[in-house]
Structure formats: C-alpha cells, structure tokens
C-alpha positions in Angstrom: -3.8 20.3 -27.4 -2.0 20.2 -30.7 0.4 17.6 -32.0 3.8 18.1 -33.4 5.2 16.2 -36.3 8.9 15.7 -36.6 10.5 14.7 -39.9 14.1 14.3 -40.9 15.0 15.7 -44.2 18.2 16.3 -46.0 19.4 19.7 -47.0 18.7 18.7 -50.7 15.1 17.7 -49.7 14.6 21.0 -47.9 15.8 23.0 -50.9 13.5 20.9 -53.2 10.5 21.4 -50.9 11.2 25.2 -50.7 11.4 25.4 -54.5 8.0 23.6 -54.7 6.5 26.0 -52.3 7.9 29.0 -54.1 6.5 27.7 -57.4 3.1 27.1 -55.8 2.8 30.6 -54.4 4.0 32.5 -57.5 4.7 36.1 -56.6 6.7 35.9 -53.4 6.5 39.6 -52.5 2.7 39.7 -53.0 2.4 36.5 -51.0 4.5 37.9 -48.1 2.5 41.1 -48.2 -0.8 39.2 -47.9 0.7 37.1 -45.1 1.7 40.3 -43.2 -1.9 41.6 -43.7 -3.3 38.2 -42.4 -5.1 37.6 -45.7 -4.0 34.0 -46.4 -6.4 31.1 -46.4 -5.6 28.0 -44.4 -3.7 26.3 -47.3 -1.7 29.4 -48.0 -0.9 29.9 -44.3 0.3 26.3 -44.2 2.6 27.0 -47.1 3.8 30.2 -45.4 4.6 28.3 -42.2 6.4 25.6 -44.1 8.4 28.2 -46.0 9.3 30.0 -42.8 10.5 26.8 -41.3 12.5 25.8 -44.3 14.1 29.3 -44.5 15.1 28.9 -40.8 16.5 25.5 -41.3 18.4 26.6 -44.4 19.6 29.8 -42.7 18.1 32.1 -45.2 
C-alpha cells in the first residue's frame, strides 16, 4: 500500500516549483517525448509526475 502526501502551496509557490522543474529538465519537448516512450529514470519520472500535477493545479 502506498502513502499519499498532501501539501498546501500557494499559486506563486506552484509557479516557482514548476519553473524549477522546467529548468531541471531542459528541453521540454524531448523530455515529454521520452516520457511518452517510457524512457525516464525514476528521478525524471518523479519530475514528470510533479510537472503534470502542477500543470493540472495551475490549469495549464
């Protein structure tokens, strides 16, 4: 069974975290293509999941 972590963040914090992730991954198109092809390592998959969550929360 997995655990779920819940954190409250402001919109500004979400935008800042999203910017950090985008900077860390570099080429977003290449990163997304690798994600679609299931070629991400565990760290990259975590970043991808976080980015998806933030995009959802920020209605992107």
